C-alpha positions as CSV (number, residue, x, y, z in Angstrom):
1,A,-100.9,-0.2,77.5
2,I,-104.5,-1.2,77.2
3,Q,-105.0,-1.3,81.0
4,R,-103.6,2.2,81.3
5,Q,-106.1,3.5,78.7
6,W,-109.1,1.3,79.7
7,A,-110.9,4.0,81.7
8,K,-110.7,6.4,78.8
9,L,-112.0,3.7,76.4
10,V,-115.0,2.5,78.4
11,G,-115.6,5.3,80.9
12,K,-114.7,5.5,84.6
13,E,-117.8,3.8,85.9
14,L,-117.6,0.8,83.6
15,S,-113.8,0.5,84.1
16,R,-114.5,-0.1,87.9
17,H,-116.3,-3.3,87.0
18,T,-114.3,-4.5,84.0
19,K,-110.7,-5.3,83.5
20,P,-108.7,-6.3,80.4
21,V,-106.7,-9.4,81.6
22,S,-105.1,-10.9,78.5
23,L,-104.2,-10.2,74.9
24,R,-103.0,-13.0,72.6
25,R,-103.1,-13.1,68.9
26,G,-105.4,-10.1,68.6
27,R,-107.9,-11.5,71.1
28,L,-108.5,-9.3,74.2
29,I,-110.0,-11.1,77.2
30,V,-112.0,-8.8,79.5
31,H,-113.3,-9.8,82.9
32,V,-116.6,-8.3,84.2
33,D,-117.9,-8.6,87.8
34,Q,-121.5,-7.7,87.1
35,P,-123.9,-9.2,84.5
36,G,-125.1,-5.7,83.4
37,D,-121.5,-4.8,82.6
38,N,-121.3,-7.7,80.2
39,F,-124.3,-6.3,78.3
40,T,-122.8,-2.8,78.3
41,L,-119.4,-4.1,76.9
42,N,-121.2,-6.1,74.3
43,Y,-123.1,-3.0,73.3
44,Q,-119.9,-1.0,73.0
45,R,-117.8,-3.7,71.5
46,E,-117.4,-2.2,68.0
47,D,-116.6,1.2,69.4
48,I,-114.0,-0.2,71.8
49,L,-112.3,-2.2,69.0
50,K,-112.3,0.8,66.7
51,A,-110.7,3.0,69.4
52,L,-108.1,0.4,70.2
53,Q,-107.2,0.0,66.5
54,A,-107.2,3.7,65.9
55,G,-105.0,4.3,68.9
56,G,-102.4,1.9,67.4
57,L,-101.7,0.5,70.9
58,L,-101.7,-3.1,69.9
59,R,-103.4,-5.3,67.4
60,V,-106.9,-6.2,68.8
61,D,-109.3,-8.0,66.5
62,E,-111.6,-9.6,68.9
63,L,-113.1,-8.7,72.4
64,V,-114.0,-11.7,74.6
65,I,-116.0,-11.0,77.7
66,R,-115.9,-13.4,80.7
67,A,-117.2,-13.3,84.2
68,G,-114.3,-13.0,86.6
69,A,-112.8,-11.1,89.5
70,V,-112.0,-7.5,88.8
71,T,-109.5,-6.0,91.3
């Protein structure tokens, strides 16, 4: 559900370089393929968490950003 909504949550451009890959115990792991996108996601972290919680998709308490392949 999060992957389907990801582009709406973070915007089209950022969604091309980031990908939610895992959700366990309220912890969402997101891979980024460019260092600048790590900064942007960190900057938007609270807004993303609020949107996920408001949408009632799944319980997400924490956003963890890691370098990784985005395909």
